[in-house]
N, C-alpha and C positions, 0 to 999 in steps of 0.2 A: 636222464630220467628213464625209469623203467615203466613201460606201458604194457598192460595185458589186454589181449583181444579175446573176447568171449562172445558166446551166442549159441542159439539153437543149431543143431546139425543141419548142414546144407543151406544155411542162411548167408554164406559167402565170406566167412572170416578170412580164410587163407587167400581167396581171390583179392579181397580188399588189401591185405598186407602186400601181396605180390605187386599189385598195381601201384601202391604207395611207394614201395622201394624203387620201382622202375621210373615212375614219373618224377621222383625227386632226385634221380640220377645216382641212387645208392647201390644199384646192382653192379657186380664186377663185370668186366668186359667178357663177352662170350656167353653170359648166363642166359640171355634171351634166346640166342640161337640154340643153346642146349635144350631149353624148354620147348622150343618149336619142334626140334627133332624128336623129342620124347613124345610130344602130342601126336605127331604124324605117325610114329611107330604104333601108337595105340588107335590110329584111325579116328581121331577126335579133333575138334577145334582147338586152337591155342588155349592152353589152360594156365592162367596166372597162379592158381593155387599150388602148382608144382614148385614154385619158389620156396614155399615153406613145408609142403608135405614131402618130407625127405624119405620116409619109409616106403618100401614097395607096396606094403599092404594099404598105406594111406592113398597112394596114387591109384591103385587098382580099385579101391572101394569108394574113393572120393570123400573120405572123412579124415579128420585129424585125430590121431590116437594118442600121441604123446606131446607134451609141451615142447615147442621149439623156440629158440631164441636167436635173434639176429640183430647186428648193429645197424644203425641207420642214422643219418645226419640231416638236419635241416639247417637253414641259415642261422637259426638262433641257438641250437644246442644239439648235443649227441643224445641218442636214444638207444635203449634196448627194447625191441619189440618182442613180446612173449605171446606166441600164438597158442592158445589153450584149447583143448578138446571140447567139443560141444555135445557129443553123444553121452547119454545118461550113464552108460557103462564105464566111462572114463572120467567120471566126476573127480576121482581122487587126483588124477593128473591135472585137471583144471584147477583144483584148489591149490595144488603145489605151485603152479605157475602164478596164480593170482596173489598168493601170499607174499611173493617177492616184489610186487608192483607198488608204485606210488599213485597210479591213476589207471583208468580203464576205458576201453572202447567196447561197447556192447552192440552187437550187430543184430538187426531184425529184418527179415525178408518182408518187403512191402506187400507182396502178393499173399503170403501165408499169414502175415500179421504176428501178433504176440502169441507165443506158444508157451508150453509148460516150462521148457528149459530157459526161455527168456526170463520168466519170472524167477525160476530157481537161481539162475546165475545172478540176477539183480540182487536177490536176497543174500547170496553168498558173498558178493562184493561188499554189501553192507556189513555182513557178519565179520569180514576180514578187515573192516575199518577203512575201506576205500570210499572217499567222499567226492572225488573228482571223476565224473563219469560222463563221457560223450556217447550218446546213443545215435548210431548210424542206421538210418532206414535205407536198406540196400535194395537193389534190383528194381529201382524205379522205372527202368526201361520195360520191365515186364508188365507194368500197370499203365503204360502210356504216359509216364511222367505226370500222373494225375495228382494235383495238389490236394484234392479232397481226400484221396486215399491216404496220402502222407499225413494230413491233419488228423485223420481218424486214428492212425497208429500212434501218433504223438499223444493224443488225448487219452487213449487207453493206457499207454505205458506211464504217462505222467500220473494218472490216478493210482496205478499200482505202486509206483515209487513213493508217492505221498503217504501211502499206507504203512510204509516201513520207515518213514521219516527221512527220505532221500529226495533231493532235488537234482535232476540231471543238469550238468554244466551246459551242455549243448545238445540239440537234436540236429542232425545233418542228413538231408536226402542225397543219396548217391546212386550211381550206376557203376559199380566197381569194375565190371568187365569192360565197359566202354571208357572208364576213367573220369566220369562226370562228378565234379565237386570233391575229388580226392586231393589233387594239388591245384589243378586249374578249375576255375569256376565254370559251371555248365550253364552259361547264360542263354545258349540257344535252346536247350531242352527244358530247363527249369528256371525261366526268368522270374518266376514268382518268389524264388528263395533269395534272401539277401544276407543270410548269416554267414558264418565262417566255413571255409572248406575243412576237410578232415585235418589237413596239415596245420592250418591256422588254429583249429581247436586244440591240437596237441601242443602247439607253441604257446597257447594261452594258459595251459596248466601251470600251477605254482609248485615248484619243487618242495619236497618235505623239508622241515627245519633241519639244520645241520645237527647231526647226532653228537658232534663234538661239544655242543653247548648244553647237552642234557646231562642229568646225573650219571655218575660213573657206574657202570655195571660190567664186571669182569667175571663171568662164570669160570670156575676152575676146571680145567680139562684133565690135568695130571700134575704130579709132583716128581721132578727128576732129582736124582742124587749125583752130584759131581763133586769129587774130592771132598771138601768140608762143607760144601754148599748144598742146600735144598732149594731148588728152583721151582717156583710155582708157575705153571704155564696155562695160557688160555687166550681167548680172543676177546678184545674189548668190544662189547656190543653197543655201548654208548659212553659219552664223556671222554675225559682225558685223565691220564695218570702221570705223575711226575715223581722223580726221586725226592725223598723227603716228606712226601704226603703221609698223613696219618690216615690209615684206612681201617675199615671194619670188615670182618669176615662173618657172614651170616650163613646159617641161623645160629651159630655158636656165640655171637656177640663179642668176639675177641677183637681187640684193637692193637695194631702194631704200626711201625713206620716202614715205608719203602726204602730199602738201602740201595738197591741197584736195579736197573732195567737191563737185562742181558740181551745179547744178540749173537747171531752166528756170523762167522767170517771176520774179515779185517775191518779196521776203522774204529772210530771212537764210539763207545756205547752211548745210546741215546739217553737223554735226561727227561724227555717227555714223550709219551706215546698216545695216539688218538684212536678214535673209533675205527673199527675194522682191522686194526693191527693185531697180529698174534704176537704175544710177548712172553718173556720169562722174567720173573721178578724175584728178588730176595728181600727178606725182612731183617730188621735190626735185632730180632730175637726169634728163637725157635718156638713155634706154636704148632699144634696139630691142625692140619688142614687136609681136606680130601676132595676128590672129584665131586662136582655138583654144588660145592659151596660158592657163594657169590661175594665178590669183593666190591666194596663201595667206599665212598668217602663217609666219614662219621656223620657229617651234617645232613646227608640225604640218603639214608639207607633204604633198602627195599622193604616191603611189607613182610612180616613174619606171621604165619597162620598155619593151622592144620585143617581149615575148612574154607571153601570159597565157592562163589557162584560161577557158572560157566555157560556161555552160549555155545552149543556143541552141534557139529554136523556129523551124523552117524553114518559110517560106511560099512559097518560089519554085516556079514550075512546073517549072523545071529543077533536078535534084538538086544539092545542095552536094557538092563533091568535094575530095579532098586536092589541094593545089597550085593550086586556083582562087583568083583574086583578086577582091576586092570592095571597094567604097567603104564605109568605116565612118564613121558619124556618132556622135561621142562628145561630148556637150555642144555646144560651138560648133566643135569641130575636125572636119574631114573629112580622112581619110587612107586610103591604100590598104593593105589587109591581105591576107595570104595564109593559107589554111587549111593549117597545118603538120601537123596530125594530127587524125584523128577517133578519139577514144578509146572512145566508147560511143554506140550509138543505142538510144533507149528507146522502147518502145511505151507511150504514155501511158495506154492502156486496160488492158493486161494487166500493165504495169510490168515486162515482160520486157526485160532489158537485154542487148544483144549486144555483147560486146567485139569490136572490129573486127579486131584481129590482122592476119592476112594476107588477110582476107576482102574483100568489096566495100567500097571506100572512098568511100561516098556516103551522103547523108541525103536521103530522099524528102520530098515535100511533106507538111506537117502532122505531121512527126515531131519529136521532141525529141532533142537530142544533146549530148554533152559533147565539146567540141573544144578545140584549141589554136590560137590565132591569133597571127600574127607580123607586125610592121610593119617598115619599113626603118629608121626612126628611133625615138628614144625618145618615149614618150607619157606625159603626166601623167594619172593616173586613180586611182580608189579601188576597193577591194573593195565589192561591193554591200552586204554585211552591215554595213559601216561607214558608208558614205554612199551611199544609193541613187541620188541624183540624178546623181552623177558616176561611178556604178558600173554603168550600163547603157548599151546602145548599140543601134543598128540597122545592118543591112547593106543596101546599095543596089546594084542591078545594072540597067543600062540605065534609070536614072531611076525605078525601081520598088523599093519596100521588099520585100525578099525574106526577111528574117530579123531577129530581135531576141533579145537575150540579156543575161545578167548576168555580171559579172566576178568571178573568183576567182583569187587568186595562190597557191593551195595548191601547195606544192612549188617555186614559182618565187620568185626574190629581187627585192627592191626594189634597182634598180641605181644609185640616186642616189649613194650613198657611193663607188661604184666609178668614177664619172665626175666627181666633184667634186674640184677642185683648190683647196686652201686655202693653199698656200705662196705667198708674195709676196716681192718684192725678191730674186730669185735669178737667177744668171747661170751658164750652162753653161760648164764649163772644157774647153778643147780639149786632146786628147792629142797628144803629139809622136810617139808610136809608131803607125804606121798599121796598118790591118787587113791590108794587103798584106804589110807587113814581118813581122807575126806569122804569117801563113799560110806565107810562104817558110821561116821558121825551123821551124815545126811540121810542114810537109809536108801540111797540110790547112787548109781554111778553118774558121772558127768558125761555130757554128750551134746551133740548138735542134731536137732531135728529140722532139716532143711526143707521148708515148704516152697515148692515152685509150681508155677502155673500161670495162665493168662490173667491179665487184669480182669477182675470181676469173677474169677473162679471161686473166691471165698477164702483166700489164704489168711488175710488179716482177721476176718471174722472167726475162723477156726483157731488161730493162734491166741487171740485175746480170751476166748472162752476156755481154751485149754489151760492158759496161764492161771486163770482164776480157780479152776477146779484142782489143778495140780498143787497150787499154793495151799488150798484148803486141806489137802491131804498131806501136807508137810514137805513138799518138794521145794528145793532151792531152784527156782525157775525164773526166767526172764525172757521177754519177747524183744527181738530186734526186728523192727518193721521198716519197710522200704521208705515210706514217707518220713518217718521219725528221724532216721539217721541222716536224711538230707537236710534237716534243719541245723545240724551241728557238724558231726564228723565228716560228712560228705557234702557240705554246703557249697563247696567250690566246684562241684561236678555238674555237668549238664547231662544230656541224654543222647549224645553221639555214641556210636558203637564202642569207641575207645573209652569214653567216660563211663559207660555202662560196665565195661570190663573192670575198670579201676574201682568202681563202686562195689562190685561183688568181691574183688580181691581184698579190699579193706575190711568189708563185713566178714568175709571168711576168716581172716586172721583174728579179728576181734572175737568172733564166735568161738574160735579154737581156744583163745585165752580164757574166756568164760568157762568153757567145758573143762579146761585144765584146772580151774579153780573149784571144780566140783558141781557147777551149775548145769542144769538142763536148759539149753538155749533153744528157743523156738524162733526161727527166722522166717519172715514172710516177704519174699522177694520174687518178682517175675523171674529174674535170673535167666534170660532167654538162651544164653549160649552154653552148650554142653561143656566146652573146655573150661569155662569159668567155674562151673559147679565141680568139675573134677579137681581144679586147683583148691577149691574150698574143702573138698574131701581129703586131699593130700595134707592140708594144714591141720585138720582135726584128727586124721588117722582113723583108727578103728571105731572111734566114737561118733563118726558121721553117719547119719541116716537120712536118705533122700526120700521125701514124700511128694509124690506127684498129685497135686490137687487138680484133678482133671475136670474140665467142662468144655463142651464144644464152643467154638467161636460165636455161633449164633445165640447160644445160651448166655455167654458172658456179655455179648453186645446188647441182649435184651435186658439184662440187669443194669449194666452201665451205671454203677452207683455214683461215680464222680463226673459223669457226663463226658468222659474222655473219648469214647468211641465216636460219639456224635461230632466232637471237635475234629477228630482225625478224619472222619468221612468228609467233613467240610474243608479239609486242607489246612485247618488252623494249627494242628499238631503234626509234625513230620517225624518219620522214623518211629511210628507207634507200633508196638509189638502186636502181631496178628493182622495188621492192616497193610503197612508198607515196610515192616521190619520183621525178620524171621523169629519164630519161637521153635527151639529144638527140644522136643519132649524127651524126658529121661529114657535111656535105652533099657536100663534094668534097675528101677527104683526099689528101695526096700519096702515101700508101701504105696499103694494107689488108692486115693479117696475120690470117688466120682461124685462130685457135688451136683452134677446135672441129674443124677438118679437118686441120691440119698438126701434125706432131710438134714437140717443142721444138727439135730440131736443124734441122728444115726452116724453122721460124719464125725462128730466129736467123739462119740463112743468108740468108733473104729480106731481112732488114734489113741485114745485113752487105753484101750485094751492092748495095743501094740507097746505103748510105753511101759505098762505094768509088767508085760512079759520080758522086755529087753533091759529095763533100767532099774527096777526095784530090787532091793536086796534085804535080807533079814538084818535088823539092827543088832 
């Protein structure tokens, strides 16, 4: 088990680790004598922290600068202890160490109490997905082993952890320099404490589930060419791979069978490979595959998306801003991403979260934020809570790591089904009636006027009024309304992000067919995801016109014609757009109609004028 030790600078992390290794008999012979001689040369008392503080600068300044790792053994299991830096300037090194751990020990000085870094480190452990945390209240000897002081520290830090949804597995009072409650119980100095020692707390941690039993994820690192073979190589991050397996390559959605698992050296090639193994494989047919693609089994593929939410810790000297682009490293893929939205900036010390709204759209150094990132193409990834190894990333700017985060798809769909084509052996039939002939007869071109906006913005009201007026003027016109299509065409769809995407995919294709037949189609759909609207645009081609029916959330909620906002606020409707599900406004719509500012008549006339300019032709 890998355990990370974190805490505020000078709270005694390295001393705790040194004493733990010594008292458990894990130090090599002669190591204690070497530390004693080192301490004497510096004219200082015996310093247990020298066990871990290997750098001269660390020993001279009494701080941990880089993450150090050392093996350690208890009667129950083997451990890797990761001693992470506590100083604010070395947070990047702390995160690097903690990201590799299964559990954590967080050290707090009993005399100094809970400090800024104590809170920040607790939040970062939560951010990295660590849920097994033992809080060690150190230096009890400096407060006279006072139980009241220990209880006060425990109460303060328990309240803080509760604010981020974390419950500490254990609190342990110790005197690391003296060895109290590290391995042996300090019955003489702290008789009031009856909980586990530090070693017993570590032994009580539960190992993470075996990754061999999780879905297969093999990020492609490279493609080698030997004789007639193309060998795809990479490290299995989770799951198992066997010869004969049918696998899927994402994000291209290609399926092939594994023909061989290659290996270097003598012996029989393996037929099965598990998590952590670097492998080379060949397929039963040649397909194009490149670095960054992800291999999975067909039954349990990763998510495919070009937009996702992230909880991000920002390390850059320059603030993160909306619209800024960064290089994202996700497993073996490197891709440019843009900050689409900063939803919240969180003070890890006070836990005060500031919704960005119309305020400053930036994240300062050492702040934690909830952001939305967007890439130009589809990515294969996982939610961190499902598969951590393929659910976290780092951001790079000018060759420097400036941020790291974990992925969440909350409110956003897996787009795989929307881009997967299953039909085969099909041939398009050419029409004999041209679009030009239809336009001459109708007196207008066909097209799609796609009305998008929040619920209550006025999309259906506009569409129905426009349909009546346009029909009276001789237009071939029809409205596709969100509620109406769910009575028939899309009656089998719910309101999950994936069902919303499929709803819009179907409507987009139907609207494109209407437009091809010469109709002017008015669609009235929230259509919250930009990617879905872009697919509808691709289906209709040049005849697609996006109209943003804009109204602020408070205006829409004040109207609430169907009572849906009230139900969403009461928790009776989940994933409601604008409340607990995202709405992505158009980046460059052909027309914006602000119904919060315009009257119905003014809004209708604005769209009518646009239609007359763009669609009407001389008969």
